[in-house]
Legacy VTK file of the C-alpha trace (Angstrom):
# vtk DataFile Version 3.0
C-alpha trace
ASCII
DATASET POLYDATA
POINTS 294 float
-0.013 -0.038 -0.066
1.001 3.630 -0.284
2.296 3.596 3.294
5.374 1.567 2.102
6.224 4.307 -0.356
8.277 6.986 1.439
10.800 8.284 -1.037
9.521 9.473 -4.556
11.602 10.445 -7.642
9.924 12.516 -10.269
11.589 12.844 -13.700
10.390 15.594 -15.949
9.311 19.049 -14.729
7.536 20.461 -17.655
4.134 22.141 -17.714
2.546 18.785 -16.539
5.299 17.336 -14.402
6.025 20.610 -12.446
2.743 20.824 -10.828
2.230 17.066 -10.476
5.409 16.635 -8.509
4.305 19.862 -6.518
1.143 18.123 -5.336
3.205 15.204 -3.881
5.552 17.606 -2.062
2.673 19.594 -0.649
1.178 16.239 0.585
4.269 16.016 2.820
6.088 13.174 0.785
9.895 13.177 0.207
10.264 14.041 -3.448
13.530 13.991 -5.447
13.410 15.494 -8.947
15.419 15.550 -12.104
14.932 17.749 -15.213
17.122 17.881 -18.332
17.108 21.774 -17.889
18.618 22.236 -14.413
17.140 25.624 -13.873
13.654 24.158 -13.843
14.706 21.639 -11.215
16.215 24.414 -9.190
13.108 26.515 -9.613
10.971 23.558 -8.526
13.052 22.823 -5.282
12.947 26.502 -4.410
9.254 26.442 -4.561
8.420 23.154 -3.011
11.547 22.018 -1.179
12.718 18.458 -1.770
15.969 17.584 -3.667
17.140 17.908 -7.236
19.735 15.694 -8.937
22.054 15.853 -11.942
20.910 12.527 -13.513
17.674 10.454 -13.468
19.750 7.624 -12.066
20.756 9.605 -8.982
17.319 10.893 -8.430
16.023 7.298 -8.487
18.473 5.801 -6.122
16.784 4.597 -2.851
13.305 5.639 -4.246
10.440 3.548 -3.509
8.528 5.066 -6.423
9.824 6.623 -9.652
7.415 8.791 -11.859
8.240 9.759 -15.388
6.652 12.595 -17.201
8.718 13.460 -20.476
8.136 14.212 -24.054
8.035 11.084 -26.207
9.309 7.653 -26.710
12.958 8.658 -27.188
12.966 10.744 -23.958
11.371 7.887 -22.010
14.004 5.348 -23.350
16.845 7.820 -22.380
15.523 8.656 -18.863
14.644 5.036 -18.143
17.188 2.807 -19.930
20.065 5.234 -20.834
23.466 5.002 -19.124
22.127 7.406 -16.476
18.574 6.028 -16.648
16.504 5.413 -13.554
16.482 1.609 -13.874
20.179 1.688 -13.144
19.562 3.287 -9.713
16.271 1.606 -8.784
16.201 -1.337 -6.350
14.168 -4.541 -6.493
10.778 -3.994 -4.907
10.493 -0.401 -6.063
7.890 0.749 -8.765
8.251 2.669 -12.034
5.254 4.637 -13.260
5.420 6.337 -16.743
3.012 9.263 -17.217
4.351 10.172 -20.626
1.981 9.671 -23.623
4.097 7.177 -25.537
3.628 3.957 -27.619
2.068 0.674 -26.208
5.120 -1.221 -27.480
7.437 0.887 -25.458
5.263 0.325 -22.420
5.530 -3.330 -22.957
9.276 -3.127 -23.309
9.645 -1.228 -20.095
7.402 -3.638 -18.344
9.765 -6.606 -19.387
12.927 -4.545 -18.430
11.431 -3.794 -14.978
10.334 -7.230 -14.341
13.816 -8.574 -15.041
15.076 -6.370 -12.206
12.202 -7.194 -9.817
10.779 -3.780 -10.316
6.972 -3.076 -10.756
5.776 -1.053 -13.652
2.674 0.864 -14.846
2.152 2.927 -17.927
-0.040 5.663 -16.880
-0.627 8.464 -19.422
-2.800 11.333 -18.186
-5.498 13.532 -19.706
-6.638 16.985 -18.492
-3.719 19.293 -19.714
-1.858 21.913 -17.774
-4.946 23.070 -16.075
-5.877 19.659 -14.761
-2.319 19.061 -13.596
-2.262 22.380 -11.734
-5.748 21.756 -10.137
-5.070 18.077 -9.277
-7.858 17.018 -11.513
-6.172 14.689 -14.069
-7.523 11.422 -15.431
-4.960 8.732 -15.338
-5.239 5.474 -17.523
-3.131 2.786 -16.261
-1.638 -0.505 -17.640
-0.044 -3.051 -15.376
-0.798 -5.626 -12.631
-3.497 -5.094 -9.917
-0.864 -5.318 -7.161
1.252 -2.500 -8.560
-1.842 -0.474 -9.266
-3.040 -0.780 -5.664
0.296 0.318 -4.156
0.330 3.561 -6.233
-3.316 4.604 -6.587
-3.635 6.546 -3.426
-0.537 8.570 -4.392
-1.710 9.362 -7.834
-4.864 10.596 -6.263
-2.939 13.611 -5.070
-3.040 15.039 -8.614
-5.945 13.169 -10.248
-9.689 12.938 -9.898
-9.886 9.607 -11.641
-7.377 6.752 -11.699
-8.254 3.607 -13.271
-6.595 0.288 -14.233
-7.354 -0.722 -17.902
-5.517 -4.008 -18.222
-1.966 -5.247 -18.515
1.032 -3.232 -19.497
0.320 -1.064 -22.545
-3.367 -0.761 -21.925
-2.997 2.674 -20.443
-1.319 3.933 -23.556
-3.976 2.239 -25.759
-6.713 3.912 -23.817
-4.908 7.338 -24.209
-4.914 6.756 -27.925
-8.650 6.235 -27.830
-8.891 9.684 -25.831
-6.795 11.479 -28.491
-8.804 9.984 -31.378
-12.068 11.223 -29.918
-10.651 14.607 -29.096
-9.458 15.152 -32.649
-12.915 14.515 -34.027
-14.687 16.659 -31.350
-12.465 19.649 -31.960
-12.958 19.620 -35.633
-16.731 19.262 -35.326
-16.911 22.130 -32.823
-14.693 24.255 -35.166
-16.937 23.589 -38.109
-20.126 24.253 -36.095
-18.727 27.643 -34.808
-17.588 28.453 -38.348
-20.991 27.669 -39.771
-22.730 29.689 -37.027
-20.475 32.728 -37.803
-21.076 32.494 -41.579
-24.790 32.251 -40.795
-24.822 35.485 -38.845
-25.719 33.754 -35.565
-24.540 34.808 -32.131
-21.946 32.085 -31.550
-21.917 32.314 -27.845
-25.728 32.091 -27.691
-25.645 29.127 -29.940
-23.174 27.354 -27.715
-25.241 28.245 -24.660
-28.233 26.522 -26.124
-26.682 23.407 -27.845
-24.261 22.675 -24.900
-27.181 21.589 -22.830
-28.125 18.857 -25.223
-26.362 16.138 -27.016
-23.833 18.246 -28.641
-22.155 19.197 -25.309
-18.581 18.303 -24.493
-15.649 19.484 -22.415
-14.129 21.032 -25.565
-17.284 23.015 -26.039
-17.582 24.113 -22.502
-13.969 25.089 -21.984
-12.838 26.201 -25.460
-15.685 27.889 -27.405
-15.044 31.312 -25.914
-11.387 31.476 -26.798
-12.115 29.970 -30.290
-14.702 32.703 -30.994
-12.154 35.317 -29.854
-9.438 33.651 -31.965
-7.168 33.156 -28.907
-4.874 30.065 -28.989
-1.799 30.933 -26.929
-2.597 28.443 -24.301
-3.636 24.831 -23.751
-2.392 21.694 -25.349
0.057 22.441 -28.258
-0.611 21.214 -31.784
2.927 19.891 -31.890
2.176 17.583 -29.071
-1.188 16.581 -30.393
0.463 15.674 -33.705
2.968 13.500 -31.841
0.088 11.815 -30.097
-1.931 11.266 -33.308
1.199 9.684 -34.964
1.300 7.161 -32.252
-2.536 6.504 -32.761
-2.154 6.191 -36.498
0.748 3.863 -36.250
-0.990 1.630 -33.799
-4.113 1.571 -36.028
-2.094 0.236 -38.907
-0.746 -2.510 -36.636
-4.343 -3.265 -35.436
-5.739 -2.811 -38.944
-8.183 -0.400 -37.436
-9.579 2.471 -39.704
-9.265 6.061 -38.563
-10.212 8.145 -41.527
-11.353 11.216 -39.526
-8.224 11.069 -37.220
-5.940 11.006 -40.269
-7.808 13.893 -41.813
-7.623 16.063 -38.715
-3.977 15.250 -38.365
-3.413 16.824 -41.781
-5.402 19.807 -40.749
-3.059 20.236 -37.828
-0.097 19.955 -40.229
-1.646 22.950 -42.109
-1.721 24.882 -38.858
1.943 24.026 -38.177
2.760 25.321 -41.709
1.006 28.577 -40.586
3.429 28.837 -37.662
0.927 27.456 -35.158
2.828 24.515 -33.633
2.443 25.969 -30.122
-1.160 26.959 -30.644
-3.843 25.135 -28.779
-5.518 22.278 -30.547
-8.776 24.237 -30.857
-7.012 26.412 -33.445
-8.692 24.186 -36.062
-11.204 27.076 -36.316
-8.416 29.408 -37.397
-7.693 27.178 -40.277
-11.231 27.379 -41.372
-11.380 31.132 -41.044
-8.111 31.343 -43.260
-10.248 30.489 -46.193
-12.603 33.369 -45.723
LINES 1 295
294 0 1 2 3 4 5 6 7 8 9 10 11 12 13 14 15 16 17 18 19 20 21 22 23 24 25 26 27 28 29 30 31 32 33 34 35 36 37 38 39 40 41 42 43 44 45 46 47 48 49 50 51 52 53 54 55 56 57 58 59 60 61 62 63 64 65 66 67 68 69 70 71 72 73 74 75 76 77 78 79 80 81 82 83 84 85 86 87 88 89 90 91 92 93 94 95 96 97 98 99 100 101 102 103 104 105 106 107 108 109 110 111 112 113 114 115 116 117 118 119 120 121 122 123 124 125 126 127 128 129 130 131 132 133 134 135 136 137 138 139 140 141 142 143 144 145 146 147 148 149 150 151 152 153 154 155 156 157 158 159 160 161 162 163 164 165 166 167 168 169 170 171 172 173 174 175 176 177 178 179 180 181 182 183 184 185 186 187 188 189 190 191 192 193 194 195 196 197 198 199 200 201 202 203 204 205 206 207 208 209 210 211 212 213 214 215 216 217 218 219 220 221 222 223 224 225 226 227 228 229 230 231 232 233 234 235 236 237 238 239 240 241 242 243 244 245 246 247 248 249 250 251 252 253 254 255 256 257 258 259 260 261 262 263 264 265 266 267 268 269 270 271 272 273 274 275 276 277 278 279 280 281 282 283 284 285 286 287 288 289 290 291 292 293
């Protein structure tokens, strides 16, 4: 149970990892951190206390639980399995949890590498964005064993409102792919609806007020319609990261022989926005692409 976890290492202090690790520190847990940019680790320890280390391996030494939240498969591989990776510092009986949105195949490989060392493993990608991380309201989708999940679930609850075990290793990543597939279609549909309302001369905000109470309602509609109407996209989940996630989805779909025509199309729409210089814009900027044809 969580009482056996006393020392935690958190690897990756970006817009998600920084507040997530902060919630653990605020809960009174001993947190050791590593970040590729040392200044960010220094900033975190100045704000929350704890300890920062020059390598992932050193941060992970003596840790009962190691949490990763980095950029992509290559980053995970480096901080977990590289020469200074956490697996070289972790002890048998400890637990590795990867919050990065990455491939299911990487999760399965990490699970194997951990089991060979007597270390538990969960792939545990998150949904909810920076706002969810800051508010401790993330949704976490886990893959792994019931025993490892039971050990860590109470700790993950410090920054999540929902933590669920979806199946064996890789299941968390597969569930996150479903999440991203659904979001891509939802945001494009919302963009087209708002674009249509604008061209029809309707009050877009009033339209949303009405239809959000019915079957068309969604988190995206509730939280993004106002900024979309105002053409504001310097916030939220960046298009560059969404394209990284959708590439994982489309690659997995080819492996599964699943058909994702809408997802593939929206991925190309995001490529258009990147070409417009919008790689860091929020994913809801799909409406800006439609307006560009006006």
